[in-house]
N, C-alpha and C positions, 0 to 999 in steps of 0.2 A: 685929722689931717685933711687938707683941701688943696685943690689946684688953684692957681691964680685965676681970678675971675676974668673971663673973656666976654665981650659983649655978645649977647644972645646965647651964651653957653647954658646948656641944661643944668639945673641944680639937682644933683643926685645924692640921695641918702643911701649910704652903704651900711647895712646892719651887719656888724661883725659877730659871727657866732664862734668867737675865740679860735680862729684858724689862721695859720701862717699864710695861706693863700689870699687872705683879705688884702694884704699889701699889694700883691700882684694885680688883683682886680682893681684896686684904687689907682694904681699906676697906669694900667691899660685905659681905664675910663678917662683919666686926666689927659693922657696922650691923645685921646680921641676928641678932646675939647670940652669935657664935662668939668663942672665945679663939683668936687666930691667932698662930702662930709661924712666921716666915719664915726659911728657910735657902737659900742658893744651892746649885745642884746639885753643886758640888764642895767644899762646906764642911760637909757632914754625911755620915756613913757609914750603911750599912744597920744596923749594930749599934747605933749611936746612936739611930736611929729606933726600933729594937726596944725599947731602954731607955725612950725617950720614951713609947711606947705611945699614940699619938694616937687620938682617936675617929674622925677623918676625915683623908684626905690629898687635897690638890689639887696637880696638876702644872700649872705656869703655861705661858703662851705663851712663845715664844722665837724668836730670829732664825736658828736653825740647823736641822739635821735631827735625827731621833731618835738617830742614831748618835753625834751630837756633844753630846747633852744630859746629860752627866754621869751621875749615877746614876738618872736618871728611868725608863729602861726596866727596870732592875733593881728599882726600887721597885714597879713594877707586878707583876713576877714574884714578888717575895717577899711583898708585903703585900696584894695585890689580892684574894686569896681570903678574907681575914678582916677587912680594914679597908675600909670604904666609901671609894672612890677616884673622883675626878673629874679628867679631863684636859681642858685647854682649849687649843685650837689645836695647838701643838707637843705639849702634854701628851696630847691626843687621838691624835695620830699615834704617840706613844710606846706607847700601848695597842695600836694596830695592830701596831707593830713587835714588841712583846713576844709577840704571838700568831701571828706569821708572816705577817701581811698585808704587801703591798708598798706602800710610801709613795713616790710619784713625782710628777713635775711635773703640775700641774693643767691645763696647756694655756694658762693665762693667769695672770698675776700680778695679784692683787687687793690693793689697798692702800686701805682705806677704802670698799669697795663694799658697799652694802646689797643683800640678797637676801631673797626670801620663802622661809621654811623650812617644809617640810611634815614632819609627824612622826606617830608612831604613838600618841601620847597615853599613853605608859608612862613609869615611872620619873621622871626629872627633868623630862620633858615633860608629865606628868599635869596636866590642867586648863588648859593654856595654849591660847590661840587657835590655830587651825589653818587656814591657815598664819599665821606671824607674821614680822615683819621683824627682821633681824639684820645686824650689821656684820661684814665679813670682812677679814682682813689675812693673806694667805698665798699661797704659790706651790706648795706641796706638798699632796697629798691622799692619803688611803687609797684605793687602787683597789678598786672594789666587787667586781670579779670575783675578787679575791684574799682577800676576807674569809673567814676559816676558820669552820667550823661552830660553834665555841664562841662566836663573836661574832654579834650581830644588828645590822643597820643600822636605826637608829631615826629618822633624819631625813635628808633630802636637799634639794637645790635643785631648781628646775624642770628643769634639765638633768641631773639624777641624780648630781651630785657628793655624796659622802658628807659629811653635816654632823653626824651623830650615830651613835654605836655604844654597845653595852653588852654585857657578858658575859651569857650565858644563865643562868648559875648563880651567879656571884660578884657582889658589889656594886661592879662596875666600870662607869663610864660616861664617855663622852667627847663633846665638842662641838668642831667645827672653827671655829665662829664665836666671837665675843667677848661673852659674857653680861655682862661687867663694864663694857661701854661704854654711855654714855647713848644711843647710836644703836641699841641693842638694848632696846627698851622693856620686853620681858618678861624681861630677864636676871635681875633681882633675884628674880622669882618662881621662875625656874628654880633659882637658887642656894638659895632657901628650901626648895624641894623636896629638894635634896641634903642640906641640914642637918637636915631633919625626921626624927626617929627612926622607923625602920621603913619609910621610904619605899619601899624595894625589896621588902620582904617582902609588902606589900599586893597587889602584882600579879605576883609572881614566876612564878606558874603560868599566867598568862594567855598566850594565843597568838593571833597575828594572821595568818591564812592568806590567800593570794591577793593580798598587797599588793606582792610583788616588792620593788623598790627604792623603793617609794612613787611 
């Protein structure tokens, strides 16, 4: 599925990890002006993505672990350095997996739980209320103590669960919650930040010291 092409619209590859929320993501991105092409994680190859040469890549939520998410982890490894990439829920975990972080049980299974998200006001979080409410559906999380130096924790819950990460140099960002849900009121603004040209470059060199895990 794809949105009607608009002049100057970013071409977004949405990798579907077999999740019903993929439709919501596609709809939101299209409403924000993107041309969206959706492929399931075992129905497109890395070479085909190379040939497609999308402007942005989004990795969708999904019901499994990163190790079971088709090509999603390899997409991060191959394209994240040069194509702006956003991972949502499972897609976020795939970013952690790609860089060696441990993805494990969160201690609780959350299915439709709203949480207040605290963030560093950088990248896709720039300009959003702090904190803001978001909906969560997951049993796995990236363990904060295993996040490598290449990645930065950009958002957490009140009890320090990792809700956002980004690469310190490459245009890679992830969120554990669901911005594509109506129960995340700031979700469309977050996705708009991702689609905006140059969103990462504007604050690439900013640093936030002394914040720990927020």
